[in-house]
Structure formats: structure tokens, C-alpha cells
BADO-419963 format. One record per residue: x, y, z of N, C-alpha, C, CB in turn. Coordinates in steps of 0.2 Angstrom, whole numbers, always signed. Glycine has a CB too. Example, Ala and Ser with C-alpha at 12.3 -4.5 7.8 and 13.67 -1.06 7.14 Angstrom:
+66 | -28 | +39 | +62 | -22 | +39 | +66 | -16 | +39 | +57 | -22 | +45 $
+64 | -11 | +35 | +68 | -5 | +36 | +64 | +0 | +39 | +70 | -3 | +29 $
This chain:
-113 | -420 | -248 | -113 | -420 | -241 | -108 | -415 | -238 | -110 | -427 | -239 $
-103 | -413 | -242 | -98 | -408 | -239 | -102 | -401 | -240 | -92 | -408 | -244 $
-105 | -400 | -245 | -109 | -394 | -246 | -114 | -393 | -240 | -113 | -394 | -253 $
-117 | -399 | -238 | -122 | -399 | -233 | -119 | -397 | -226 | -126 | -406 | -232 $
-113 | -399 | -224 | -110 | -398 | -218 | -107 | -390 | -218 | -104 | -402 | -217 $
-105 | -388 | -224 | -103 | -381 | -225 | -109 | -377 | -224 | -100 | -380 | -232 $
-115 | -378 | -227 | -121 | -374 | -226 | -123 | -374 | -218 | -126 | -377 | -230 $
-122 | -380 | -215 | -124 | -380 | -208 | -119 | -376 | -204 | -124 | -387 | -205 $
-113 | -376 | -205 | -108 | -372 | -201 | -109 | -365 | -202 | -101 | -374 | -204 $
-110 | -363 | -208 | -112 | -356 | -210 | -118 | -353 | -206 | -112 | -354 | -217 $
-123 | -358 | -206 | -129 | -356 | -203 | -128 | -355 | -195 | -135 | -361 | -204 $
-125 | -360 | -193 | -123 | -359 | -185 | -119 | -353 | -184 | -119 | -366 | -183 $
-114 | -352 | -187 | -110 | -346 | -186 | -114 | -339 | -187 | -104 | -345 | -191 $
-119 | -339 | -192 | -123 | -333 | -193 | -128 | -332 | -187 | -127 | -334 | -199 $
-131 | -338 | -185 | -135 | -338 | -179 | -132 | -336 | -173 | -139 | -344 | -178 $
-126 | -338 | -172 | -122 | -336 | -166 | -120 | -329 | -166 | -116 | -340 | -165 $
-118 | -326 | -172 | -116 | -319 | -172 | -122 | -315 | -171 | -114 | -318 | -179 $
-128 | -317 | -174 | -134 | -313 | -172 | -136 | -313 | -165 | -140 | -316 | -176 $
-136 | -319 | -162 | -137 | -319 | -154 | -132 | -314 | -150 | -137 | -326 | -152 $
-126 | -314 | -152 | -121 | -310 | -149 | -123 | -303 | -150 | -114 | -312 | -151 $
-125 | -301 | -156 | -126 | -294 | -158 | -132 | -292 | -154 | -128 | -293 | -165 $
-137 | -296 | -154 | -144 | -294 | -150 | -142 | -294 | -143 | -149 | -300 | -151 $
-138 | -298 | -140 | -137 | -297 | -132 | -133 | -291 | -131 | -132 | -303 | -130 $
-128 | -289 | -135 | -124 | -283 | -135 | -129 | -277 | -135 | -119 | -283 | -140 $
-133 | -277 | -140 | -138 | -272 | -141 | -143 | -271 | -135 | -142 | -272 | -147 $
-145 | -277 | -132 | -149 | -276 | -126 | -146 | -273 | -120 | -152 | -283 | -124 $
-139 | -275 | -119 | -135 | -272 | -114 | -134 | -265 | -115 | -128 | -276 | -113 $
-133 | -262 | -121 | -132 | -255 | -123 | -139 | -252 | -121 | -130 | -254 | -130 $
-145 | -255 | -123 | -151 | -252 | -122 | -152 | -251 | -114 | -157 | -256 | -125 $
-151 | -256 | -110 | -152 | -256 | -103 | -147 | -250 | -100 | -150 | -262 | -100 $
-141 | -249 | -103 | -137 | -244 | -100 | -140 | -237 | -102 | -130 | -245 | -103 $
-143 | -236 | -108 | -146 | -230 | -109 | -152 | -228 | -104 | -149 | -230 | -116 $
-156 | -233 | -103 | -161 | -232 | -98 | -159 | -231 | -91 | -166 | -239 | -98 $
-154 | -235 | -89 | -151 | -233 | -82 | -147 | -226 | -82 | -146 | -239 | -80 $
-144 | -225 | -87 | -140 | -218 | -88 | -145 | -212 | -88 | -136 | -218 | -94 $
-150 | -213 | -91 | -155 | -207 | -91 | -158 | -206 | -84 | -161 | -209 | -96 $
-160 | -211 | -81 | -162 | -211 | -74 | -157 | -208 | -69 | -165 | -217 | -71 $
-151 | -210 | -70 | -146 | -207 | -66 | -144 | -200 | -67 | -139 | -212 | -66 $
-144 | -198 | -73 | -143 | -191 | -75 | -149 | -187 | -73 | -142 | -190 | -83 $
-155 | -189 | -73 | -160 | -185 | -70 | -160 | -185 | -63 | -167 | -189 | -72 $
-158 | -190 | -59 | -157 | -190 | -52 | -152 | -185 | -50 | -155 | -197 | -49 $
-147 | -185 | -54 | -141 | -180 | -53 | -142 | -173 | -55 | -135 | -183 | -56 $
-148 | -172 | -58 | -150 | -165 | -61 | -145 | -163 | -66 | -151 | -160 | -55 $
-142 | -168 | -70 | -137 | -166 | -75 | -141 | -165 | -82 | -132 | -171 | -75 $
-143 | -159 | -83 | -147 | -158 | -89 | -143 | -160 | -95 | -149 | -150 | -89 $
-137 | -158 | -96 | -133 | -160 | -102 | -133 | -167 | -103 | -126 | -157 | -101 $
-131 | -171 | -98 | -130 | -178 | -98 | -137 | -181 | -100 | -127 | -181 | -92 $
-142 | -179 | -96 | -149 | -181 | -97 | -151 | -180 | -104 | -154 | -178 | -92 $
-150 | -174 | -107 | -152 | -173 | -114 | -149 | -178 | -119 | -150 | -166 | -116 $
-143 | -180 | -118 | -140 | -184 | -122 | -143 | -191 | -123 | -133 | -185 | -120 $
-148 | -193 | -119 | -151 | -200 | -120 | -157 | -200 | -124 | -153 | -202 | -113 $
-159 | -194 | -127 | -165 | -193 | -131 | -164 | -191 | -138 | -170 | -188 | -127 $
-169 | -193 | -142 | -169 | -191 | -149 | -171 | -183 | -148 | -173 | -195 | -154 $
-168 | -179 | -152 | -170 | -172 | -152 | -175 | -171 | -158 | -164 | -167 | -152 $
-181 | -174 | -158 | -185 | -173 | -164 | -192 | -172 | -161 | -185 | -180 | -167 $
-196 | -169 | -166 | -203 | -167 | -164 | -208 | -173 | -162 | -206 | -163 | -169 $
-206 | -179 | -164 | -210 | -185 | -163 | -208 | -188 | -156 | -209 | -190 | -169 $
-204 | -186 | -153 | -202 | -189 | -146 | -208 | -188 | -142 | -196 | -185 | -143 $
-210 | -193 | -138 | -215 | -193 | -133 | -213 | -195 | -126 | -221 | -198 | -135 $
-215 | -192 | -121 | -213 | -193 | -114 | -219 | -192 | -109 | -207 | -188 | -111 $
-221 | -197 | -106 | -227 | -197 | -102 | -226 | -201 | -95 | -233 | -199 | -106 $
-228 | -198 | -90 | -228 | -202 | -83 | -234 | -202 | -80 | -222 | -199 | -79 $
-239 | -198 | -83 | -246 | -198 | -80 | -251 | -195 | -85 | -247 | -195 | -73 $
-257 | -195 | -84 | -262 | -192 | -89 | -261 | -184 | -89 | -269 | -193 | -87 $
-258 | -181 | -84 | -257 | -174 | -84 | -250 | -172 | -84 | -260 | -171 | -78 $
-245 | -177 | -84 | -238 | -175 | -85 | -235 | -178 | -91 | -234 | -177 | -78 $
-235 | -175 | -97 | -233 | -177 | -103 | -230 | -172 | -107 | -238 | -181 | -107 $
-226 | -174 | -112 | -223 | -169 | -117 | -223 | -172 | -124 | -216 | -167 | -114 $
-224 | -168 | -129 | -224 | -170 | -135 | -219 | -166 | -139 | -231 | -169 | -139 $
-214 | -170 | -141 | -208 | -166 | -145 | -202 | -165 | -140 | -211 | -160 | -148 $
-196 | -165 | -143 | -190 | -163 | -139 | -190 | -156 | -136 | -184 | -164 | -143 $
-192 | -151 | -140 | -192 | -145 | -137 | -196 | -144 | -131 | -194 | -140 | -142 $
-202 | -147 | -131 | -207 | -146 | -125 | -204 | -150 | -119 | -214 | -149 | -127 $
-201 | -156 | -121 | -198 | -160 | -115 | -192 | -156 | -112 | -196 | -167 | -117 $
-188 | -154 | -116 | -182 | -150 | -114 | -184 | -144 | -110 | -178 | -148 | -120 $
-189 | -140 | -112 | -191 | -134 | -109 | -194 | -136 | -102 | -195 | -130 | -113 $
-198 | -141 | -102 | -202 | -143 | -96 | -197 | -146 | -91 | -207 | -149 | -98 $
-192 | -149 | -93 | -187 | -152 | -88 | -181 | -147 | -86 | -183 | -158 | -91 $
-180 | -142 | -90 | -174 | -138 | -89 | -175 | -134 | -82 | -174 | -133 | -95 $
-181 | -131 | -81 | -182 | -127 | -75 | -181 | -132 | -69 | -189 | -124 | -75 $
-184 | -138 | -69 | -184 | -142 | -64 | -177 | -144 | -62 | -189 | -148 | -65 $
-174 | -147 | -67 | -167 | -149 | -66 | -162 | -144 | -64 | -164 | -153 | -73 $
-163 | -138 | -67 | -158 | -132 | -65 | -160 | -131 | -58 | -159 | -126 | -69 $
-166 | -131 | -55 | -167 | -130 | -48 | -164 | -135 | -44 | -175 | -129 | -47 $
-163 | -141 | -46 | -160 | -146 | -42 | -152 | -147 | -44 | -163 | -153 | -44 $
-149 | -142 | -47 | -142 | -143 | -49 | -138 | -144 | -43 | -140 | -137 | -53 $
-133 | -148 | -44 | -128 | -150 | -39 | -131 | -155 | -34 | -127 | -144 | -35 $
-137 | -157 | -35 | -140 | -162 | -30 | -137 | -169 | -32 | -147 | -162 | -30 $
-134 | -173 | -28 | -131 | -179 | -29 | -134 | -185 | -24 | -123 | -179 | -29 $
-139 | -183 | -21 | -142 | -187 | -16 | -149 | -190 | -17 | -142 | -183 | -9 $
-151 | -190 | -23 | -157 | -193 | -25 | -157 | -200 | -24 | -159 | -191 | -32 $
-157 | -202 | -18 | -156 | -210 | -16 | -161 | -214 | -19 | -155 | -211 | -9 $
-167 | -212 | -19 | -173 | -216 | -22 | -172 | -217 | -29 | -179 | -212 | -21 $
-169 | -212 | -33 | -168 | -214 | -40 | -161 | -218 | -41 | -168 | -207 | -44 $
-157 | -217 | -36 | -151 | -221 | -36 | -152 | -228 | -34 | -145 | -218 | -32 $
-157 | -230 | -31 | -159 | -236 | -28 | -165 | -239 | -32 | -160 | -236 | -20 $
-164 | -240 | -38 | -169 | -243 | -42 | -168 | -250 | -44 | -170 | -239 | -49 $
-173 | -254 | -44 | -173 | -261 | -46 | -177 | -262 | -52 | -176 | -266 | -40 $
-175 | -265 | -57 | -178 | -266 | -63 | -178 | -273 | -65 | -175 | -262 | -70 $
-184 | -276 | -67 | -185 | -283 | -68 | -190 | -284 | -74 | -186 | -287 | -62 $
-191 | -290 | -75 | -196 | -292 | -80 | -194 | -289 | -87 | -203 | -291 | -78 $
-188 | -288 | -89 | -186 | -285 | -95 | -189 | -289 | -101 | -179 | -284 | -96 $
-192 | -285 | -106 | -194 | -288 | -112 | -192 | -283 | -118 | -202 | -289 | -112 $
-187 | -285 | -121 | -184 | -281 | -126 | -184 | -284 | -133 | -176 | -279 | -125 $
-187 | -280 | -138 | -188 | -282 | -145 | -184 | -277 | -149 | -196 | -283 | -147 $
-180 | -280 | -153 | -176 | -276 | -158 | -178 | -278 | -165 | -168 | -276 | -156 $
-179 | -272 | -169 | -180 | -273 | -176 | -177 | -268 | -180 | -188 | -273 | -177 $
-171 | -270 | -183 | -167 | -265 | -186 | -164 | -260 | -182 | -172 | -261 | -192 $
-166 | -253 | -183 | -163 | -248 | -179 | -168 | -246 | -173 | -162 | -242 | -183 $
-173 | -250 | -172 | -179 | -248 | -167 | -179 | -253 | -162 | -185 | -247 | -170 $
-180 | -251 | -156 | -181 | -256 | -150 | -187 | -254 | -146 | -175 | -257 | -146 $
-191 | -259 | -144 | -197 | -258 | -140 | -195 | -262 | -133 | -203 | -261 | -142 $
-196 | -258 | -128 | -193 | -261 | -121 | -199 | -260 | -116 | -187 | -257 | -119 $
-200 | -265 | -112 | -204 | -265 | -107 | -201 | -268 | -101 | -211 | -269 | -108 $
-202 | -265 | -95 | -199 | -268 | -88 | -203 | -265 | -83 | -191 | -266 | -88 $
-202 | -268 | -77 | -205 | -266 | -71 | -200 | -263 | -66 | -208 | -272 | -67 $
-202 | -257 | -64 | -197 | -253 | -60 | -199 | -252 | -53 | -195 | -246 | -63 $
-195 | -252 | -48 | -197 | -251 | -41 | -191 | -247 | -38 | -198 | -257 | -37 $
-193 | -241 | -34 | -187 | -238 | -31 | -189 | -237 | -23 | -187 | -231 | -34 $
-184 | -235 | -20 | -185 | -233 | -12 | -191 | -228 | -11 | -179 | -231 | -9 $
-191 | -223 | -16 | -196 | -218 | -15 | -202 | -219 | -18 | -193 | -211 | -18 $
-203 | -224 | -22 | -209 | -226 | -25 | -209 | -234 | -25 | -210 | -223 | -32 $
-211 | -237 | -19 | -211 | -244 | -19 | -216 | -248 | -23 | -211 | -246 | -11 $
-221 | -244 | -25 | -226 | -248 | -29 | -223 | -249 | -36 | -233 | -244 | -30 $
-223 | -255 | -39 | -220 | -256 | -45 | -223 | -252 | -51 | -220 | -263 | -47 $
-219 | -249 | -55 | -222 | -246 | -61 | -220 | -250 | -67 | -219 | -239 | -61 $
-225 | -250 | -72 | -224 | -253 | -78 | -220 | -247 | -83 | -230 | -255 | -82 $
-214 | -249 | -85 | -211 | -244 | -89 | -210 | -246 | -96 | -204 | -243 | -86 $
-211 | -242 | -101 | -210 | -243 | -108 | -206 | -238 | -111 | -217 | -243 | -111 $
-202 | -240 | -116 | -197 | -236 | -120 | -197 | -238 | -127 | -190 | -236 | -117 $
-197 | -234 | -131 | -195 | -235 | -138 | -189 | -231 | -140 | -201 | -232 | -143 $
-184 | -235 | -142 | -177 | -232 | -144 | -176 | -232 | -151 | -172 | -235 | -139 $
-172 | -228 | -153 | -169 | -228 | -160 | -161 | -229 | -160 | -171 | -222 | -164 $
-159 | -232 | -164 | -151 | -232 | -165 | -149 | -228 | -170 | -149 | -240 | -167 $
-146 | -222 | -168 | -144 | -217 | -173 | -137 | -217 | -173 | -147 | -210 | -171 $
-134 | -219 | -179 | -126 | -219 | -180 | -123 | -223 | -174 | -124 | -212 | -180 $
-126 | -229 | -172 | -123 | -233 | -167 | -125 | -231 | -160 | -116 | -233 | -168 $
-129 | -226 | -159 | -130 | -224 | -152 | -138 | -225 | -151 | -128 | -217 | -151 $
-140 | -229 | -146 | -147 | -229 | -144 | -149 | -223 | -140 | -148 | -236 | -140 $
-155 | -221 | -143 | -158 | -215 | -140 | -165 | -216 | -139 | -157 | -208 | -144 $
-168 | -213 | -133 | -175 | -214 | -132 | -179 | -209 | -136 | -176 | -212 | -124 $
-184 | -212 | -139 | -189 | -208 | -143 | -196 | -208 | -140 | -190 | -212 | -150 $
-197 | -213 | -135 | -203 | -213 | -131 | -202 | -216 | -124 | -209 | -216 | -135 $
-205 | -212 | -119 | -204 | -215 | -112 | -211 | -214 | -109 | -199 | -210 | -108 $
-213 | -220 | -107 | -220 | -220 | -104 | -219 | -224 | -97 | -225 | -223 | -108 $
-222 | -221 | -92 | -222 | -225 | -85 | -229 | -225 | -83 | -217 | -221 | -80 $
-231 | -231 | -81 | -238 | -232 | -79 | -238 | -233 | -71 | -242 | -237 | -83 $
-241 | -229 | -67 | -241 | -230 | -60 | -247 | -233 | -58 | -240 | -223 | -57 $
């Protein structure tokens, strides 16, 4: 009987620890998504770049005609735009974003994320999807898709 209660206690503590780890990881993932959007809104190329994996398998797509395959393509595509917006801190639409209906699934060092996003500048809800990797304790975006 003593062994049974010991087993139950260990099982409970393991389950509690896993739930806390998952909640902590979900909050970190949300902060990455929020931080990436804010860095883009602030036209901060250096900060924005820090939210992505810098690999050829990175994918970024916001429409059928606006997409990038690989980090180099995304960086070069975003660089000119963000540099032309440098110093801008008034992108109120991107600062006034509401995200809801979060669905986060974590498996090892990979996370799949789905949420709905609405902003002042784009009041029609968009379905947002992200795939993130945990590289040395840091969550980074490997795929970003926005369906309008």
C-alpha cells in the first residue's frame, strides 16, 4: 500500500511539473509572437530578426503573392521596407492588436500555434499560424502564415 501511495505522489508531482512547464512555454511562445509584431511595427530590423530561425527552411506568407522561402529571402524582402520606416514608433494599428482563440500544441522542441488576430487597421479577423522551434531555450519562428 505504501508503494502505491508513493507511486501516486510521484505521478501527481510529475503531472503538475509537466503542466507548469507547458504553461511557461506557452507564455514564452505568446511573447515571441507579440514581440515579433511589435518589432515590425517599430521598424526595428535587428529586434525583428531575432524572433526567427535563420535557416533556409523558414517560411513566411501573408497572401498568395506575398511570401518568402528561407531566412535570406525574408530578411532581404523585409530589410528595405523596415529601413524605410526606421524611427517610426506610431504604428498604432500594429500596437493595438487583439489575439484570441489561442491553440498551442508543443511537442519536444517544436510548437504549432493558431490564433485569431484583429487590429485597428485591419478589423477583419485573420487566422494566424506559426510553427516555432526551441533552440537552446529560445523559441523562434520557423513558419508564419496569415490568412485574410
